[in-house]
VEXDREN-2710 file (C-alpha; in Angstrom, 1 decimal):
% VEXDREN-2710
k/r/px/py/pz
1/MET/101.8/-104.6/60.7
2/VAL/99.5/-105.0/57.7
3/THR/97.9/-108.3/57.4
4/ALA/94.6/-109.9/55.7
5/TYR/93.7/-112.5/58.6
6/GLY/93.3/-110.0/61.0
7/ASP/91.5/-110.4/64.5
8/VAL/91.6/-109.0/68.2
9/PRO/94.1/-111.6/69.7
10/MET/96.6/-111.3/67.0
11/ALA/96.1/-107.3/67.4
12/VAL/96.5/-107.3/70.9
13/GLU/99.8/-110.3/70.2
14/ALA/101.6/-107.8/67.9
15/LEU/101.1/-104.1/69.6
16/HIS/102.8/-106.1/72.7
17/LYS/105.8/-107.0/70.6
18/GLY/106.1/-103.4/69.4
19/ALA/103.8/-102.7/66.9
20/GLU/102.4/-98.5/65.8
21/ASN/99.8/-99.9/65.1
22/PHE/97.6/-102.7/62.8
23/LEU/96.3/-102.5/59.6
24/THR/94.4/-104.7/57.6
25/LYS/94.2/-105.3/54.1
26/PRO/92.9/-103.9/51.6
27/VAL/94.5/-100.9/52.7
28/ASP/93.5/-97.4/52.7
29/LEU/96.8/-95.8/51.7
30/ASN/95.8/-92.5/53.4
31/HIS/95.6/-94.3/56.8
32/LEU/98.6/-96.2/55.8
33/ALA/100.5/-92.7/55.7
34/ALA/99.0/-91.5/58.0
35/ALA/100.2/-94.3/60.6
36/ALA/103.5/-93.8/59.3
37/GLU/104.3/-90.9/59.7
38/ARG/103.2/-90.8/63.3
39/ALA/105.6/-93.9/63.1
40/LEU/108.1/-92.2/62.2
41/GLU/107.5/-88.7/64.7
42/LYS/107.4/-91.2/68.0
43/ALA/110.8/-92.7/66.8
44/SER/112.2/-89.3/65.9
45/LEU/110.9/-87.7/69.5
46/ARG/112.5/-91.5/71.2
47/ASN/115.8/-90.2/69.8
48/LEU/115.9/-86.8/70.2
49/ASN/114.8/-88.0/74.2
50/ARG/117.8/-90.6/74.0
51/PHE/120.1/-87.8/72.7
52/LEU/119.1/-86.0/75.7
53/THR/119.6/-88.8/78.6
54/GLU/122.7/-88.9/76.7
55/ARG/123.4/-85.0/77.4
56/ARG/123.1/-85.4/81.1
57/GLY/126.2/-84.0/83.2
58/ALA/128.3/-83.2/80.4
59/GLY/129.7/-79.9/81.2
60/LYS/128.3/-77.8/79.1
61/SER/127.4/-74.0/78.6
62/LEU/123.9/-72.6/79.5
63/VAL/123.6/-71.2/76.2
64/PHE/125.4/-73.2/73.3
65/GLY/124.6/-76.5/72.1
66/PRO/125.9/-78.9/69.2
67/SER/124.4/-77.4/66.1
68/ALA/127.1/-75.3/63.8
69/ALA/125.3/-72.0/64.7
70/MET/126.1/-72.8/68.2
71/ARG/129.7/-74.4/68.1
72/GLU/130.8/-71.4/66.1
73/LEU/129.6/-69.1/68.5
74/ALA/131.2/-71.3/71.5
75/ALA/134.2/-70.2/69.4
76/GLN/133.8/-66.4/69.6
77/VAL/133.4/-66.6/72.8
78/ALA/136.3/-69.0/73.4
79/LEU/138.0/-66.2/71.0
80/LEU/136.8/-63.4/72.8
81/ALA/137.8/-64.5/75.9
82/ALA/141.4/-65.6/76.0
83/SER/141.8/-61.9/74.6
84/ASP/141.1/-60.4/78.3
85/ARG/141.3/-56.6/76.9
86/THR/138.6/-57.1/74.4
87/THR/135.9/-54.6/75.1
88/ALA/132.7/-57.3/74.0
89/LEU/129.2/-56.5/73.0
90/ILE/126.3/-59.2/73.8
91/VAL/123.1/-58.7/71.7
92/GLY/120.2/-60.6/72.5
93/GLU/116.1/-60.9/73.2
94/SER/115.3/-60.8/76.6
95/GLY/116.0/-63.8/78.1
96/ALA/118.0/-65.3/76.0
97/GLY/121.2/-66.0/78.4
98/LYS/123.6/-62.4/77.6
99/GLY/124.2/-62.8/81.4
100/ARG/125.8/-65.9/81.2
101/VAL/128.0/-65.6/78.1
102/ALA/129.2/-62.4/80.2
103/GLU/130.2/-65.2/83.0
104/LEU/131.6/-67.2/81.2
105/LEU/133.7/-64.7/79.0
106/HIS/134.7/-63.9/82.7
107/SER/135.6/-67.7/83.8
108/GLN/136.7/-68.6/80.9
109/SER/139.6/-65.5/80.8
110/PRO/142.6/-65.4/82.5
111/ARG/140.7/-62.1/84.9
112/ALA/138.8/-65.7/86.3
113/SER/140.3/-64.9/90.0
114/LYS/139.2/-61.1/90.0
115/PRO/135.8/-59.5/91.0
116/PHE/132.7/-60.6/88.1
117/ILE/130.4/-57.2/88.5
118/GLU/127.3/-56.7/87.1
119/VAL/125.3/-53.7/87.1
120/ASN/121.6/-52.7/85.2
121/CYS/122.2/-49.9/83.7
122/ALA/118.2/-49.2/83.0
123/ALA/117.7/-50.0/87.1
124/LEU/119.3/-47.2/88.6
125/THR/119.2/-43.0/87.7
126/ALA/121.8/-41.5/85.2
127/ALA/123.0/-39.7/89.0
128/SER/122.7/-43.2/91.0
129/LEU/124.7/-45.0/88.0
130/GLU/127.7/-42.3/87.8
131/SER/128.6/-42.7/92.2
132/GLU/128.3/-46.1/91.8
133/LEU/130.6/-47.3/88.8
134/PHE/133.2/-44.5/89.7
135/GLY/132.9/-43.7/93.3
136/VAL/132.0/-40.4/95.2
137/GLU/135.0/-39.1/97.0
138/SER/134.3/-37.9/100.7
139/ASP/132.8/-34.1/101.6
140/SER/131.2/-34.2/97.6
141/GLU/127.6/-33.8/97.3
142/GLY/127.2/-33.8/101.1
143/GLN/128.6/-37.6/101.4
144/GLN/130.1/-38.3/105.2
145/GLY/133.0/-40.5/106.1
146/PRO/135.0/-42.2/104.1
147/SER/135.3/-41.3/100.4
148/LYS/133.4/-44.4/98.5
149/ARG/135.4/-46.3/95.8
150/GLY/133.4/-46.9/92.8
151/LEU/132.6/-50.6/90.9
152/PHE/135.4/-49.5/88.4
153/GLU/137.7/-49.2/91.1
154/ILE/136.4/-52.9/93.0
155/ALA/136.6/-54.7/90.1
156/ASP/140.6/-53.8/89.2
157/GLY/141.7/-56.7/87.5
158/GLY/138.3/-58.3/86.8
159/THR/135.7/-57.6/84.8
160/VAL/132.8/-54.6/85.3
161/PHE/129.4/-56.4/83.2
162/LEU/126.9/-53.7/82.0
163/ASP/123.8/-54.5/81.0
164/GLU/121.2/-52.7/79.0
165/ILE/123.8/-50.3/78.1
166/GLY/121.9/-48.9/75.6
167/ASP/119.6/-47.6/78.4
168/LEU/122.6/-45.6/79.6
169/SER/122.6/-41.7/79.7
170/SER/124.3/-39.6/77.4
171/ALA/125.9/-38.0/80.3
172/LEU/127.8/-41.0/81.1
173/GLN/128.6/-42.3/77.9
174/PRO/131.6/-39.8/77.4
175/LYS/132.8/-41.6/81.1
176/LEU/132.2/-44.5/79.5
177/LEU/134.5/-44.2/76.2
178/ARG/137.3/-42.4/78.6
179/VAL/137.3/-45.7/80.5
180/LEU/137.4/-48.0/77.4
181/GLU/139.9/-45.5/75.9
182/GLY/142.4/-46.5/78.9
183/LYS/142.2/-42.7/80.5
184/GLY/140.5/-42.9/83.4
185/PHE/138.5/-41.5/85.8
186/ARG/137.9/-39.0/88.4
187/ARG/135.1/-39.6/91.4
188/LEU/132.3/-37.3/91.8
189/GLY/133.8/-34.4/93.4
190/GLY/137.2/-36.0/93.0
191/THR/140.7/-34.7/91.4
192/MET/142.6/-37.4/91.4
193/GLU/142.7/-39.4/88.1
194/ILE/142.3/-43.4/88.5
195/THR/142.9/-46.0/85.5
196/PRO/141.3/-48.7/86.5
197/ASN/142.3/-52.3/85.0
198/VAL/139.4/-53.8/84.3
199/ARG/137.6/-55.5/81.8
200/VAL/134.3/-54.2/79.8
201/VAL/131.5/-56.3/78.8
202/ALA/128.1/-54.5/78.0
203/ALA/124.7/-56.1/76.7
204/THR/121.6/-55.2/75.4
205/GLY/118.8/-56.4/73.5
206/ARG/118.2/-53.2/71.1
207/ASP/119.9/-52.5/67.9
208/LEU/122.8/-50.1/69.0
209/VAL/123.4/-49.0/65.2
210/ALA/119.4/-47.4/65.2
211/GLU/120.1/-45.6/68.9
212/VAL/123.1/-44.2/67.0
213/THR/121.3/-42.7/63.9
214/ALA/118.8/-41.5/66.1
215/GLY/121.5/-39.5/68.2
216/ARG/120.8/-41.7/71.1
217/PHE/124.1/-43.2/71.6
218/ARG/127.3/-41.7/70.8
219/GLU/128.6/-43.6/67.8
220/ASP/132.3/-43.8/68.6
221/LEU/131.3/-45.5/71.6
222/TYR/129.2/-47.9/69.7
223/TYR/132.2/-48.8/67.8
224/ARG/135.1/-49.4/71.2
225/LEU/132.3/-51.5/72.4
226/SER/131.5/-53.6/69.9
227/VAL/134.8/-55.4/68.4
228/MET/133.8/-58.2/68.3
229/PRO/130.0/-58.6/69.0
230/ILE/127.8/-62.1/70.0
231/ASN/124.9/-62.2/68.8
232/LEU/122.7/-64.5/70.8
233/PRO/119.6/-66.0/68.6
234/PRO/116.4/-66.1/70.0
235/LEU/115.4/-69.7/71.1
236/ARG/112.4/-70.1/69.0
237/THR/115.2/-70.3/66.2
238/ARG/117.8/-72.5/67.4
239/SER/117.7/-76.4/66.4
240/ARG/115.6/-79.3/68.3
241/GLU/119.6/-80.5/69.6
242/ASP/120.2/-77.2/70.7
243/LEU/117.2/-77.1/73.1
244/ILE/117.5/-80.3/73.8
245/GLU/121.5/-79.1/75.4
246/LEU/119.8/-76.4/76.9
247/ALA/116.9/-78.5/78.5
248/ALA/119.7/-81.1/80.2
249/HIS/121.5/-78.5/81.2
250/VAL/118.6/-76.7/82.4
251/LEU/117.3/-79.9/84.6
252/ASP/121.2/-81.4/85.9
253/ASP/120.9/-77.8/87.4
254/LEU/117.1/-77.0/88.9
255/GLY/118.5/-81.6/89.7
256/ALA/120.8/-80.2/92.6
257/THR/118.7/-78.2/94.2
258/LEU/115.1/-79.4/94.6
259/ALA/114.9/-82.7/96.0
260/GLY/113.0/-85.4/95.1
261/ALA/111.9/-83.8/91.6
262/PRO/112.2/-85.8/89.0
263/SER/114.5/-84.3/86.1
264/VAL/113.5/-86.8/83.1
265/LEU/110.8/-85.6/80.2
266/SER/108.7/-87.8/79.0
267/ASP/107.8/-88.2/75.1
268/GLU/105.2/-86.2/75.3
269/SER/106.7/-83.3/77.3
270/LEU/109.7/-83.6/75.6
271/ASP/107.4/-82.7/72.3
272/ALA/105.9/-80.1/73.6
273/ILE/108.8/-78.5/74.7
274/LEU/110.4/-78.6/71.7
275/ARG/106.7/-77.0/69.8
276/TYR/106.6/-74.6/72.3
277/PRO/108.2/-70.7/70.8
278/TRP/109.9/-69.9/73.9
279/PRO/109.2/-66.0/73.7
280/GLY/110.7/-65.2/77.2
281/ASN/113.5/-67.7/76.2
282/VAL/116.2/-69.0/78.6
283/ARG/114.1/-67.8/81.4
284/GLU/111.0/-68.5/80.6
285/LEU/112.4/-72.4/80.0
286/ARG/113.7/-72.1/83.2
287/ASN/110.7/-71.2/84.8
288/VAL/109.2/-73.8/83.4
289/LEU/110.9/-76.3/84.0
290/GLU/111.1/-75.8/87.3
291/ARG/107.3/-75.4/87.7
292/ALA/107.3/-78.4/86.2
293/MET/110.0/-80.0/89.0
294/LEU/108.4/-79.0/91.8
295/ILE/104.4/-79.9/90.7
296/ALA/106.0/-83.7/89.8
297/ARG/107.6/-84.0/92.8
298/GLY/107.4/-88.0/94.0
299/GLN/106.5/-89.2/90.2
300/PRO/109.3/-90.5/87.6
301/ARG/109.1/-87.9/85.3
302/ILE/107.9/-85.2/83.9
303/GLU/104.9/-85.3/82.2
304/LEU/103.2/-83.0/79.6
305/MET/100.4/-82.8/82.7
306/HIS/102.6/-80.6/84.8
307/LEU/103.7/-78.1/82.1
308/PRO/101.9/-74.9/81.6
309/ARG/98.9/-75.0/80.3
310/ASP/100.8/-73.0/76.7
311/VAL/103.0/-75.3/76.8
312/HIS/100.7/-77.9/76.7
313/ASN/99.1/-77.0/74.1
314/ALA/101.9/-76.6/71.6
315/SER/102.5/-80.8/71.8
316/GLY/98.8/-80.6/69.6
317/ALA/97.9/-83.2/72.3
318/GLY/93.3/-83.4/71.2
319/VAL/93.5/-81.3/67.6
320/ALA/92.3/-83.8/65.7
321/HIS/93.9/-82.9/62.1
322/HIS/95.0/-84.6/59.3
323/GLU/96.6/-83.9/55.4
324/PRO/96.5/-86.9/53.0
325/ARG/99.9/-87.6/52.0
326/SER/101.7/-90.2/50.0
327/LEU/104.3/-92.9/52.0
328/SER/106.8/-91.5/49.8
329/ASP/106.1/-88.0/50.8
330/VAL/106.4/-88.6/54.3
331/GLU/109.6/-90.1/53.7
332/LYS/111.3/-87.1/52.0
333/ALA/110.3/-84.9/54.7
334/HIS/111.8/-87.2/57.1
335/ILE/114.3/-87.7/55.9
336/ASP/115.1/-83.7/54.5
337/ARG/114.2/-83.0/58.3
338/THR/117.1/-85.3/59.7
339/LEU/119.5/-84.0/57.1
340/ARG/118.7/-80.7/58.4
341/ALA/119.4/-81.8/61.7
342/ASN/122.5/-82.9/61.0
343/ASP/123.9/-80.2/59.6
344/SER/123.8/-82.0/56.3
345/ASN/125.4/-85.0/57.5
346/ARG/125.1/-88.2/55.4
347/THR/126.7/-91.2/58.5
348/HIS/125.0/-88.6/61.2
349/ALA/122.0/-88.9/59.3
350/ALA/121.9/-92.6/58.1
351/ARG/123.1/-93.5/61.5
352/GLU/120.1/-92.0/63.1
353/LEU/117.7/-93.0/59.9
354/GLY/118.9/-96.3/60.9
355/ILE/119.8/-96.9/56.9
356/SER/123.7/-97.4/55.2
357/ARG/125.1/-94.6/54.1
358/ALA/124.5/-96.0/50.7
359/THR/121.1/-96.3/50.9
360/LEU/120.7/-92.4/52.4
361/ILE/122.3/-91.0/49.1
362/LYS/120.3/-93.7/47.2
363/LYS/116.8/-91.5/48.1
364/ILE/119.0/-88.8/48.3
365/ARG/119.1/-88.7/44.4
366/GLU/115.7/-90.5/44.2
367/TYR/114.3/-87.4/45.4
368/GLY/116.2/-84.9/44.1
369/PHE/117.7/-83.1/46.9
370/SER/120.4/-80.1/46.8
371/ASP/123.9/-81.4/45.9
372/LYS/124.9/-79.5/48.8
373/ARG/123.7/-82.0/51.1
374/ARG/127.6/-83.7/51.9
END
């Protein structure tokens, strides 16, 4: 509200009725621009938090979201799941959700009723991993009693998920290649050829092309694994809406097990979560939200103070910084952000901005945005 007749009672009444700020004439334009920008940011944040609430309980997957890139990723996973014999390679940073994608591939495939077995190739020695995967024949290497079946046999009809495949020893790589080529294997010390009916899903955080070039990973095995690789982006590169989708899923998941803990974020805590770069990706996000829910137990919502200091500081709270900009610059930047967040869909962006589509088109022309805006 801007007025030439301002006094304290009028200011109190205006703020009580919903005014974001109360300015008296003559107005300092830099002050007005800063106030308008803060109001736009708050309005945008409220819209995002409302979006978060609406997405709750919608049966979402932990790693996908509404952006075009994540919808394309979800479609790729669905195609791979339907082709239940095609080997899948999931690539992404630590904590990005590779294991959840592997579970999703299995649960959406015709093999869903059969076993899903996960093996971390980096957690075992080469000898231990070989016996775990392929089994041991009785009386072999001191084995007493009955023969031990390997995980490829136990998972018959189902899926074997080989996490950290880039750490698989060079001695085991040819044996795995034989399995992928449908030629079977023998137990350690055994002579009988066993041909398992399993699907192999592998995951790695390494650059396997570089590993092949360095001679540490077989080229033929790499091509056998990467028929249709799935590249999981880190959280810091995902859209705000994708991150909200993910946070909603995690809050729902944790809320089912943490009685009395709030599963609603305040606007300020949501702002901090959206600004933080999440170097630990999905795993870190889940840990942070679980901790915040425990600390805030008994409270109506998760506030900024319930978040760890690193995440708390990402909100920019307590940082005095102002860059003078004109009101038109603020409006242009906000329209640009909104268009990007809606994948340049003018109808959706106009709805979020609270203006008509015709007005938005006029603004696009006025500010000289690219013709690619649709």
